[in-house]
N, C-alpha and C positions, 0 to 999 in steps of 0.2 A: 580304787581306780574304776572308772566307769567307761565301758566301751561304747562307742557310737557306731552307726552303720557307715560302711565305706561309701565315700562320695567320689564319683568319677566325673570330672569336668573336662570337656574338649578332649584332647589327646593325653591328658595327664592322669596318672593313677594317684588318687588322693585318699589317704586314710586318716581318720582323726580318732582321738580318744580324750576323754576329760580326766584330768587329775585334780585332786583338791589340795589346796595349800592352806594351812592354818596360820594366820597371821596374829600375833599377840600384840594388841594396841597399848595395853598398859598392865602393869603389875600391881598386885595388891594383896590383901589378906582379909581376914574377918568375913569370909563368905558364909552364907547360911543356906541350908537346904530348904528352908521355909520360904524364902523369897528368891525365885529364880532370876528376878530382873537385876540388871547390872546396877551396881552402886559405885560410889566414888572409890571404894576399896576393892571392887571386883574387877578381874580382867575382862576387857571387852574383846570378843573373838569375832573375827571377820573371816568368812569363808570365801576364798578365791578359787574359781575354777579355771584351769588352764587347758586349752584345747590343744592336744598334741597332733601335729600334722606330719605326714610322711607323703612325699610326692615323688613318683618316678617319671623321668622324662618321656617314657613310652610304655604303653600297656600291651602292645603286640610287637612281636619280633618274627620276621620270616626270612628264610634264605636257604642256601645249600651248605652242605658239609664243608667245614674249614673255615667259614665266615666267622669273624669276631666283631663284636659290637660292645661298647661300654655303656652301662646303664648309669645314669646320673641321678642322684637322689638329693632331696632337700628336706630338712626337718627343723622344727624349733625346739626339739628335744635335746637334752644335754647328753643323752645316751648315744652310743656308737650304733651305726646302721650295719646290720649284718645281711649276708645274702646266702641263699641256698637254692639248689636245683632239686625239683621233685623226680627227675629222671636223668642221672648223670650219663647214661648211655646215649641220650639224645643231645643234651647240652649241659655244659658245665659252667660254673661261674667262680670267679676269683674273689678274694676279700675286698678288692677294690671295685667289684661290679663288672669285670670284663667277662662277657658271655662268649663262649666258644660253641658253635654248632658242630656236633660230633657225627651224628648219623640220622638217618631218615626217621621221623616220628614226631611226637609232641610232648612238651614238658612245660613247667611253670617255673619261673624264677621268682622266689619270694624274698622280698626285702622286709626287714623287721627292726623296730626300735622301740623301746619303752612300751611294749605290748601292742603296738600298732603295726599292721602289715599292709604291704602293697604288692600287687602281683603283675608280672608281665608274662603274658602267654607266648610260648615259642613253638613255631612249627618249622621243621627242617624238611626240605624238599630233596629228592634224590638228585645227585649230580649227574648231568648227561654223560652217558657212557660209564656211569658207576652203579647202574641198577642191577648188574650181574653180581650177586652177592658172593662173598668169599666162601660161604658154606656150600653154594651151588657148585662152585669150581672145585672145591675139595671133594664133593660127592662124585664129581665127574672122574677125578683122578682115581678115587677109590673104585669106581665102576670099571674103568678101563685098564687101570694099573699104571705103572711108571716104567721108565726105561730100565732101571736096574733090576726090576722083577724078573726080566727075561735075559739077563746077562748070561753069556755062556763063553767060555774061553776068554779071548781078549776082545770080543765084539758084542754088541747089543743091537736090538732093533733101533733104528736111528731116532734121535731126538726129534727130527722133522716129522716122522711118522706119528709119534705120540702127540706132538704139538697140534698137528692137523686133526688127529682123532678127537682131541679135547675141544677144539673150536667147532668141529663139525657136529659133535654131540650137543654142544651148547646151542647152536643155531637150529638144528634139525630134530634133536631129541633122539637121534639113532646113534647107537654105539657101533663103531666099526673096529675091526681087529687091526691094530697098528701094523701087524705084519703084512696086511693087504696092501699097504701104501708104503712099502720099503723104500723106495727111491725118493729123491728129492721132490720138491713141491711142483716142478714142472710137469710131473706125470700124474699128479693126483686128480682123481675124478671127483668133481663137486666143488672144486676150488679154482681160483684164477691166481696164477703166479706173476707177480709184478716187480719189475726192477725199478725202484723209485729214483735212483740216481743221486740222491742227496739225503742226509739225515733229516733235514727239515721236511722234505717231501714224504719221507717214510713215516714220520711221526704224525703228519697232517693226514695222511692216508688211514693210519691206524685209528686216529681220533675220529675220523669221519664214520668208520665202521662202528666204533664204540658208541657214538652218539645214537646209533640205530640199535643199540643193545646187542651187537653182534661181535662176539670174540673173534679175533683173527691171529694169524701167525706171523712173527717177525724173525728175521735172521740177524742175530747179534754175535758178539764174542764175549768170552768169559775166561779169565785166567790164561792157561796155556792153550785153550781151545780157540782156534781162529774163527770157527764158525759154530754157532749153537742156536738152534731154533727154540723159541719159547712161545707160549700163548699169551697174548694180551687180552686182559678181560676187564679193564677199568682204568681210570685215571683220576687224579686230583688236580686242583689248580686249573690252569689254563691248557695243560697238556702240550706244552712246547718244549719240555726237556725230558730226557729218558727217565730221570728220577721220578717224574710225575706219574709214571705208568705202573699199573698193577699187573704182575706177571704170574703165570703158572709155569714153573720150570719142570720139564718132563723127566729130569734125571731121577728125582725121588718124589716127584709129584708135589713139590713145595710151593706154597704161595709166598710171593715176595715182591719187591719193587724193582724198578730199573736201576737202583744204585748197585754199582759194582760191575755192571755190564758195559760193553762198549760196542761200537759199530763194527761190523765185519769188513775185512778188506775185500771180500768178494762182492761188495755192493750192498746197498740198502734195500733188501728184498722183503716183500710182504705177500702173504697169501691170504686172500679173502675168500669167504665161502659163498658160492653161488646160490 
């Protein structure tokens, strides 16, 4: 098999390779090493070169985390087309060519058949409101501590104080002691306490802050707790449902999502960092 150079035409990724097919035109016997010329009894051999082509419908793919795109390939080979990603942390691809953008970065999706390869370059952009990395928020919880770290008797420093401390640290780079902001968000220095009035308004307010890469605090409910403050630090999708949002829960400093939480009966309150 002889490989040829990859040919790129217009917006298509085209790769070709030459294969050699031996076609026997006639059968015979009584061949001799002395006379290489075909005779009536020698088999006439014809060399047929087949150009194997592999074409992808796109050579570049760009988008944000969570996006899915199906790559389509066409080939004249009888072999199956396979797909692989050079960086699965950035983008994955299924056996059928469905590419999923996973996280910010670059990768290549390589299609291959019969020794021929075609490539689609992938670039994943950060999602608005999602550039605050999980590792960053985990470091903040490690730096400041969590609600259960300072539990004594039947009480702890409030979840509201820790949630505010996390958001304040993310925005300003300054670590404050949660005990210094013991009370509710209405008394916090450096933050604005907002009563949003509805779940929709609450989420849109949080999303607006996250689009500016600013973590903020929201009042939710969880389990038997009617009120529970958490730090919102990112979201996926369009950020219109609670399950879209990424949360740092102050109880044990856990990174989680809005799944399992509800809206507090006290109202949809948000604290934004000034």
